[in-house]
Structure formats: structure tokens, C-alpha cells
N, C-alpha and C positions, 0 to 999 in steps of 0.2 A: 505493500499499499504506500502510496506517495501522498504528500501533503503539503500545501502551501497557505499560507494566511496573509491576506491584503485587506487592510483598513475593516478588520474584523469578519470578513467575509472568507471562509473556510473552503479549499477546493482539493478533495481527496479523489484519487484515481487508482483503481484497481485493473490492471491490464491482464488479458488472459489470452493463450493461443488457440486459435479454432481450427485444430486439426481437420475436421470434417469440410472445412472449405476451403483447405490449402491442398496444393498439389506440388509437392518437391521436384517431380518430375519435369515440370513445366516453370519452375523457380517462381512459385506462385505460393506466398507464405503470408497467412491472414490473421491479425490479432483483433480481438475486441477489447474495449474498455469501458468500465462503468465508474460516471463521474458523479459525486455528489457535491453540491454547491450549498454551505449552509451560511445564512445571514445571522451571525453573530452580533452584527452592529445594532444600532439603537434607530437607523432609519429605513426607509422600504426603497429598493432598488429594484431595477429592470434589467435583465440580461439583454443587451441589444446586438451585440455583435460578437464574433469569434475570430481568432487568428492563431493558426499551428503553424509551426515549422516541424517538418518531418525529415529526417536524416536516416537513410539506409545504410547497410554494413559497408558499403563502399565508398559512404560520405558524399553520395549524390543527395541534395537538398531540395524537398521541395515546399512551397508555401501555399495555404491554403487560409482564404479569407471568406467570411458572408454574414448575412444577419442572422441573429439567433443561433440555436443549436436544435438539431433535428426538428426543423419547422416551427419552432416555438421561441418566443420571446418572455419567458417566465418572469413574474412579478413575486420578489420574495420579502415579505414582511418582516420585521424583527422576529427571529426565531425560528422562521420557515428554512424548509430545505427542499432542493429538487434534486432528482436523481435521473439519469439516463444513459445509455448505452449506445455506442457506436463502434465502428470498425476502421481498419486500415491495412491495405493489401501492400505487400512489399515484394521485391523481387529477390531479396537477400534474407539470411536466416535470423537477421537481428537489425534492429534500428533504434531510433530514439525519437520521442515527439517531446515538444515543448510549446507553451503558447500563453495566450491571454484572453480574457473576456472583457470587452466595454460594457460597463455597467452605468446605469443612469437613474440618478435620485428622483424623485417628484417632483424637485424644483428645476429639473432638468441638466443639472450639472453630471458631466461624463467623466469617467476615470476606467483605468484598467485594473484588473485584477490578475496575478499570475496563476497559470495552470503549471505546476511542478513539473520539471522534466521527468520523463519516466522511460524504462528500457523496454524494448520488446525482444525478447529473447526465446529461443525455442526451449522448452522443458528439457532438463538433462537426458532423459530416456530417449527423446527423439534426435537430439543433437548428434548421437554416434551413427544414426542410420543416415544422417545427409552428408 
């Protein structure tokens, strides 16, 4: 589990390998990740945008930007949390993801919160097979 706290908003990430969606013979490795955003601040915020930097095992980097997450722009009141799952395919057996969310307060102020860097690695029992 990976964790970052920015302005009393906690982001935790739990990555996991999706063997059933992967095809090592075709250099396709797929990971899922579950993210929980917990608003421990005293203000209401809305997740407006996301930014990801994805680096594969060869050092190839890709940037992804977009509104919200999984088609949503959740509003988090103090004490609320929001959880979602998504995925990332790579052509290598490992990689790293890191990013940020752009949040907005009720009064329209925008600020970024950190998504902690997390590694995408094959489980040990599969590493010897590839």
C-alpha cells in the first residue's frame, strides 16, 4: 500500500497484477490499482482533473491527463472518502506510476494533491516464468 497526504487529503494506492488480462507472449502486462481518496480536511473539495506519469521498465514515459476519474468528478465533504479502481497495461514486466489530482474548493480555489509513486511489478512466482 502506498500513501500520500496533501492539505489533509489522503491518497492511498493498492496496485495488483492482472494475470488473466496479461499475455506475456505478446509483451502485454496489465496491472490494476485501487485508489482511496479520504478528505480529512475541514473543507469540501471536488476532484476536477488527474495527471499521471507512467514509466515502463525500459524507461519509456507516458503522460495522461483528463477530467476527473473513471468518468466522475466526486465531491468530498470533510470526513468523506471515494474509492475507485482502474488499470494500466505495459509492454514490460515492471513500471512506475505517479501523479496528482487537481482539487477545487467550494469557493473555486484549485490546488493539486499528490498521488504517491507506486511500482508495478510481477508477483515473485511469475517473475521466474518470464
